Legacy VTK file of the C-alpha trace (Angstrom):
# vtk DataFile Version 3.0
C-alpha trace
ASCII
DATASET POLYDATA
POINTS 404 float
15.539 -22.859 18.232
11.756 -22.137 19.328
9.193 -24.968 18.823
7.405 -22.295 16.430
10.790 -22.426 13.961
10.535 -26.591 14.408
7.016 -27.143 13.882
6.703 -24.524 10.609
10.216 -25.812 9.330
8.487 -29.564 9.538
5.103 -28.167 8.276
6.491 -27.105 5.078
8.618 -30.033 4.497
5.382 -32.164 4.707
3.223 -29.952 2.363
5.712 -30.103 -0.155
6.005 -33.599 0.419
1.861 -34.053 0.155
1.417 -31.863 -3.448
4.095 -33.661 -4.710
2.487 -37.086 -3.719
-1.250 -36.046 -4.901
0.944 -34.352 -8.133
2.235 -38.276 -8.606
-1.282 -39.797 -7.660
-3.094 -37.265 -10.339
-0.755 -38.937 -12.892
-1.617 -42.207 -12.621
-5.169 -41.388 -12.355
-4.250 -39.794 -15.567
-2.409 -42.794 -16.971
-5.130 -45.335 -16.284
-8.290 -42.971 -17.873
-5.841 -41.918 -20.983
-5.419 -45.849 -21.856
-9.196 -46.565 -21.548
-10.132 -43.446 -23.407
-7.443 -44.325 -25.980
-8.789 -48.023 -25.963
-12.465 -47.040 -26.444
-11.555 -44.305 -29.272
-9.879 -47.269 -31.404
-12.887 -49.487 -30.954
-15.662 -47.262 -31.578
-13.074 -45.865 -34.474
-12.902 -49.112 -36.077
-16.694 -49.764 -36.086
-18.128 -46.098 -36.978
-16.055 -45.798 -39.896
-15.828 -48.975 -41.052
-19.306 -48.586 -41.716
-20.364 -51.054 -39.948
-22.457 -48.997 -37.570
-25.122 -46.432 -39.043
-25.952 -42.826 -38.451
-26.632 -42.260 -34.640
-24.603 -45.119 -33.691
-22.117 -43.446 -31.094
-25.592 -42.004 -29.530
-27.006 -44.939 -29.093
-23.942 -46.399 -27.653
-23.837 -43.401 -25.260
-27.881 -44.274 -24.268
-27.262 -47.822 -23.604
-23.771 -47.330 -21.671
-26.116 -44.700 -19.305
-28.566 -47.555 -18.692
-26.468 -50.072 -18.447
-24.032 -47.842 -15.652
-26.655 -45.285 -13.777
-24.615 -42.396 -13.249
-21.755 -42.684 -15.118
-20.210 -39.649 -16.063
-17.849 -39.143 -19.352
-18.862 -41.511 -21.709
-21.794 -39.275 -23.405
-22.034 -38.821 -27.304
-19.756 -36.029 -27.264
-17.316 -37.433 -24.646
-16.915 -40.562 -27.153
-16.414 -38.777 -30.316
-13.526 -36.699 -28.287
-12.362 -40.257 -27.635
-12.261 -41.472 -30.614
-10.339 -37.858 -31.907
-7.925 -38.591 -29.594
-7.314 -42.142 -30.662
-7.081 -41.167 -34.137
-4.584 -38.243 -33.816
-2.075 -40.064 -31.559
-1.786 -43.290 -33.009
0.201 -42.411 -36.381
2.537 -40.560 -34.328
3.005 -43.089 -31.905
3.132 -45.666 -34.060
5.786 -43.649 -36.385
8.236 -43.167 -33.477
8.018 -46.511 -32.113
8.809 -48.795 -35.316
11.430 -46.027 -35.753
13.103 -46.812 -32.662
12.245 -50.640 -32.051
11.698 -52.795 -35.016
11.016 -55.675 -33.733
8.202 -58.507 -35.769
5.857 -58.208 -32.752
5.410 -54.560 -33.250
5.424 -54.800 -37.374
2.714 -57.674 -36.885
0.784 -55.349 -34.537
1.148 -52.237 -37.014
0.002 -54.525 -39.876
-3.045 -55.961 -37.731
-3.781 -51.884 -36.240
-3.667 -50.987 -40.062
-4.837 -53.513 -42.296
-8.458 -53.267 -44.284
-10.926 -54.638 -41.859
-13.826 -56.235 -43.342
-17.419 -56.553 -42.109
-16.483 -59.893 -41.453
-13.257 -59.105 -39.395
-15.332 -56.621 -37.237
-18.107 -58.755 -36.307
-15.727 -61.658 -35.249
-13.608 -58.917 -33.402
-17.141 -57.743 -31.436
-16.164 -60.645 -28.751
-11.947 -60.532 -29.044
-10.265 -59.429 -25.772
-7.795 -57.260 -27.549
-10.299 -54.799 -29.172
-10.756 -52.669 -25.999
-6.833 -53.340 -24.493
-6.638 -51.052 -22.050
-2.735 -51.495 -22.258
-2.455 -49.862 -25.780
-1.858 -46.657 -24.918
1.344 -47.496 -22.861
2.611 -49.778 -25.717
2.264 -47.645 -28.492
4.160 -44.597 -26.559
7.315 -46.584 -25.917
9.852 -44.904 -27.276
8.302 -41.538 -27.863
10.277 -38.662 -27.814
10.483 -35.619 -29.275
12.908 -32.224 -28.369
12.524 -33.485 -25.004
9.223 -34.664 -24.538
8.678 -37.756 -22.894
5.492 -40.122 -22.003
5.575 -39.363 -18.702
4.813 -35.554 -19.744
2.107 -36.968 -22.123
0.164 -38.916 -18.829
0.818 -35.587 -16.851
-1.644 -33.921 -18.537
-5.792 -34.835 -18.363
-8.276 -35.826 -21.020
-10.014 -32.773 -21.025
-6.711 -30.629 -21.676
-5.860 -33.473 -24.339
-9.538 -32.929 -26.413
-9.071 -29.084 -25.845
-5.727 -29.138 -27.620
-6.370 -31.736 -30.220
-9.955 -29.566 -31.212
-7.688 -26.169 -31.617
-4.209 -26.698 -32.396
-3.833 -28.490 -35.534
0.238 -28.690 -35.242
2.168 -31.591 -33.774
5.302 -28.964 -32.428
2.308 -27.113 -30.921
0.377 -29.863 -29.399
3.146 -31.050 -27.611
3.905 -27.099 -26.617
0.489 -26.980 -25.189
0.720 -30.329 -23.303
3.841 -29.341 -21.970
2.599 -26.336 -20.395
-0.113 -27.901 -18.934
2.244 -30.377 -17.333
4.875 -27.861 -15.926
3.032 -25.259 -15.128
-0.618 -26.755 -13.925
-2.449 -25.072 -16.247
-6.332 -24.948 -15.384
-8.744 -25.990 -18.700
-9.976 -22.324 -18.367
-6.100 -20.743 -18.511
-5.376 -23.604 -21.594
-8.561 -22.378 -23.001
-7.780 -18.626 -23.213
-3.801 -18.811 -24.517
-5.262 -21.501 -27.476
-7.228 -18.132 -27.926
-4.711 -15.801 -27.801
-2.628 -18.325 -30.247
0.299 -18.520 -27.576
2.587 -21.007 -29.658
2.903 -19.304 -32.519
3.807 -16.047 -30.710
6.062 -18.015 -28.390
9.568 -17.726 -29.953
8.511 -14.820 -32.141
9.985 -11.957 -30.191
11.937 -9.485 -32.429
16.025 -10.053 -31.565
18.965 -10.533 -32.660
19.869 -13.950 -31.258
20.312 -16.083 -34.589
23.321 -13.460 -35.177
24.953 -12.850 -31.812
24.720 -16.721 -30.391
27.452 -18.186 -32.167
25.938 -21.521 -31.024
22.964 -22.602 -32.983
21.243 -24.667 -30.956
21.588 -21.774 -27.981
20.433 -19.396 -30.709
17.318 -21.593 -30.961
16.409 -22.514 -27.344
16.914 -18.833 -26.582
14.488 -18.047 -29.452
11.749 -20.666 -27.977
12.558 -19.227 -24.461
10.946 -15.645 -24.942
7.584 -14.273 -26.074
6.297 -11.738 -28.207
3.902 -10.478 -25.847
3.855 -11.277 -22.254
-0.263 -11.254 -20.213
1.046 -9.927 -16.867
-3.019 -10.804 -15.123
-1.394 -10.426 -11.367
-0.787 -6.205 -12.313
-3.314 -3.529 -12.447
-1.896 -0.061 -12.824
-4.556 2.574 -14.186
-2.140 5.551 -14.257
-1.280 5.766 -18.152
-0.679 9.092 -18.297
2.051 9.521 -16.003
3.603 5.887 -16.006
5.911 5.466 -13.614
8.292 2.145 -14.252
9.471 1.719 -10.145
5.327 1.391 -9.545
5.484 -1.328 -12.354
8.754 -2.799 -11.115
7.745 -3.340 -7.368
4.271 -4.846 -8.546
6.336 -7.326 -10.273
8.575 -7.648 -7.452
5.559 -7.757 -5.232
4.312 -10.697 -7.546
7.126 -12.648 -8.412
6.191 -15.638 -8.874
3.574 -15.088 -11.164
5.701 -12.921 -13.149
8.224 -16.255 -13.490
4.968 -18.524 -14.486
4.142 -15.722 -17.050
8.032 -15.948 -18.343
8.244 -19.712 -18.150
9.272 -21.855 -14.957
13.356 -22.182 -16.113
13.437 -18.391 -14.716
15.082 -18.035 -11.363
14.938 -14.776 -10.055
18.320 -13.543 -8.736
17.069 -9.521 -7.475
15.780 -6.057 -8.576
17.393 -3.331 -9.130
20.868 -5.184 -9.208
24.036 -3.498 -8.997
26.508 -3.756 -11.049
30.244 -1.727 -10.273
32.140 -0.120 -13.684
35.471 2.307 -13.114
33.459 2.873 -9.508
30.521 4.330 -10.608
27.561 2.138 -9.394
25.148 1.032 -12.263
21.275 -1.082 -11.337
19.422 -3.709 -13.433
15.707 -3.284 -12.897
15.416 -7.315 -13.261
17.917 -9.629 -13.172
17.374 -13.788 -13.756
18.877 -16.990 -14.318
17.847 -18.962 -16.822
18.200 -23.139 -16.103
17.905 -24.371 -19.473
19.994 -21.567 -21.511
22.526 -21.635 -18.740
22.705 -17.913 -18.820
22.018 -14.112 -16.695
19.124 -12.540 -18.423
18.855 -9.305 -17.708
14.989 -7.255 -17.944
14.664 -3.562 -18.307
11.253 -2.489 -17.811
9.317 0.629 -19.871
6.261 1.613 -19.292
6.114 3.897 -22.563
7.208 2.634 -26.162
9.958 1.234 -27.523
13.017 3.405 -27.980
16.081 2.210 -30.416
18.234 4.467 -27.924
17.103 1.909 -24.796
19.430 -0.814 -26.414
22.540 1.287 -25.726
21.627 1.213 -21.790
21.211 -2.482 -22.144
23.762 -3.366 -23.994
26.155 -1.979 -21.309
24.596 -3.580 -18.724
25.321 -7.193 -20.835
28.377 -6.194 -20.841
28.997 -5.752 -17.083
27.304 -8.601 -16.453
29.621 -10.722 -18.848
32.915 -8.985 -17.521
32.261 -9.221 -13.341
28.771 -11.327 -12.905
28.731 -14.597 -15.765
30.719 -17.313 -14.488
33.026 -19.507 -16.780
30.587 -21.883 -17.310
27.527 -19.835 -18.357
26.588 -18.760 -21.634
26.517 -15.102 -22.552
23.844 -13.298 -20.977
20.763 -12.043 -22.632
19.136 -8.466 -23.042
15.284 -8.302 -22.541
12.907 -4.949 -22.732
9.909 -5.153 -21.835
8.021 -2.433 -22.424
4.289 -1.066 -23.826
4.475 -1.288 -27.071
6.853 -1.577 -29.993
7.299 -1.909 -34.035
8.429 -5.213 -35.362
10.096 -3.506 -37.786
11.548 -0.949 -35.698
13.152 -3.476 -33.285
14.626 -5.858 -36.129
16.016 -3.001 -37.605
17.576 -1.507 -34.101
19.447 -4.322 -32.903
20.270 -6.258 -35.634
24.028 -4.562 -35.481
24.450 -4.689 -31.758
26.747 -7.904 -30.902
25.116 -8.761 -27.331
21.775 -11.036 -27.583
19.367 -8.691 -27.371
15.205 -8.641 -27.902
12.533 -6.529 -27.526
9.339 -7.868 -25.933
5.087 -6.174 -24.613
2.961 -6.414 -21.914
-0.505 -6.443 -21.258
-1.817 -5.981 -17.658
-5.001 -7.098 -16.406
-6.841 -3.972 -17.062
-5.932 -3.791 -20.805
-7.323 -7.664 -20.991
-10.891 -8.537 -22.283
-12.755 -9.069 -19.607
-13.446 -13.022 -20.740
-9.779 -13.541 -20.188
-9.637 -11.872 -17.182
-12.128 -14.425 -15.763
-10.536 -17.303 -17.582
-6.756 -16.569 -15.995
-6.239 -17.984 -12.537
-4.723 -16.782 -9.648
-2.440 -18.473 -7.370
-5.249 -19.502 -4.751
-6.627 -21.380 -7.681
-3.331 -23.226 -8.988
-2.578 -24.233 -4.738
-6.619 -25.600 -5.084
-5.708 -27.729 -8.206
-2.266 -29.390 -7.013
-5.008 -30.114 -4.021
-7.456 -31.766 -5.677
-6.437 -33.144 -9.232
-6.698 -36.746 -8.157
-10.177 -36.378 -7.196
-11.236 -34.260 -10.408
-9.146 -36.135 -12.729
-11.578 -39.329 -12.611
-14.519 -37.055 -14.025
-13.027 -34.659 -15.996
-14.084 -36.122 -19.220
-17.711 -35.458 -18.376
-19.516 -33.236 -20.582
LINES 1 405
404 0 1 2 3 4 5 6 7 8 9 10 11 12 13 14 15 16 17 18 19 20 21 22 23 24 25 26 27 28 29 30 31 32 33 34 35 36 37 38 39 40 41 42 43 44 45 46 47 48 49 50 51 52 53 54 55 56 57 58 59 60 61 62 63 64 65 66 67 68 69 70 71 72 73 74 75 76 77 78 79 80 81 82 83 84 85 86 87 88 89 90 91 92 93 94 95 96 97 98 99 100 101 102 103 104 105 106 107 108 109 110 111 112 113 114 115 116 117 118 119 120 121 122 123 124 125 126 127 128 129 130 131 132 133 134 135 136 137 138 139 140 141 142 143 144 145 146 147 148 149 150 151 152 153 154 155 156 157 158 159 160 161 162 163 164 165 166 167 168 169 170 171 172 173 174 175 176 177 178 179 180 181 182 183 184 185 186 187 188 189 190 191 192 193 194 195 196 197 198 199 200 201 202 203 204 205 206 207 208 209 210 211 212 213 214 215 216 217 218 219 220 221 222 223 224 225 226 227 228 229 230 231 232 233 234 235 236 237 238 239 240 241 242 243 244 245 246 247 248 249 250 251 252 253 254 255 256 257 258 259 260 261 262 263 264 265 266 267 268 269 270 271 272 273 274 275 276 277 278 279 280 281 282 283 284 285 286 287 288 289 290 291 292 293 294 295 296 297 298 299 300 301 302 303 304 305 306 307 308 309 310 311 312 313 314 315 316 317 318 319 320 321 322 323 324 325 326 327 328 329 330 331 332 333 334 335 336 337 338 339 340 341 342 343 344 345 346 347 348 349 350 351 352 353 354 355 356 357 358 359 360 361 362 363 364 365 366 367 368 369 370 371 372 373 374 375 376 377 378 379 380 381 382 383 384 385 386 387 388 389 390 391 392 393 394 395 396 397 398 399 400 401 402 403
């Protein structure tokens, strides 16, 4: 083995370790900062909502902090109000989960103290109390917080700017968990998050017309499959101008050449197996456009690409491919294969009518390429280089990300 190969392999191992280490460091920074902002949010909430502070008090507080700590970032009036919202949005959720799972006298006492009505005298005394700005409060509140696989580690893996955007733009509890998880696992920048919030990604996720509930007999698997796919995908790495003579092979090559970005668009649970995947039935060869394996669903996923509009006849070909995969490729411990048609446009009513009598799990999704997106969205979507830069600079960026 040559020295070049040895050092190239060694560099790859070390690079992976550096990226993991920096991400872990960023999470630790997040944890400290979120703990601080949660404590400040609680403090400000108690006094501003308790009619002790008058109008304009938060601005005066911010101005005073700037005078006491020249150059301080992240504690402007707007940011402090975001800290208050951060506390007020999550404290009831964490308390609910904690008390359901750890019903101790201490926790009950803490909740009573947290939620009891505070008089002006109480608040005046509390001004000098050490526990008013308890930096460990968020960590204690989040104990036992789990929801459909969501964990405290995921919560701490997302910066305050991301949390603020999510709380401001997404009102549902499940939707907030969805966006936090996406930010933590797919390393979204704030601008990427904003673009997905604008496009209402959460409500579109799981909205893809399909027959999963009818064909997947295990309800948990059916619900996981519904959550795994979206009605529309934004393939910002593809820019195909030729709409008059659409060529599916050109479309396919664009995806294969950018397979990492495609998987990021689909979700990080997908593993790419191959394109033009060959299956043989009665000594005849057939080729599936794209074949994936989904680790969460534990099944093969066949994707057929159509540059034009959806046609019901396309389901017959996909049904045949799924039958071949289940017979000749699927392992005994794997779930039934799923088929997706990814096309330019589709009527939801037509799709639902077309798939309902098929016995294999299938769905239809549409896509947009970069040249079809609004210009402001194109500017907001990151490329691969930006994602790498995000990882490399994560720990440094977190220290000032609450700045206005």
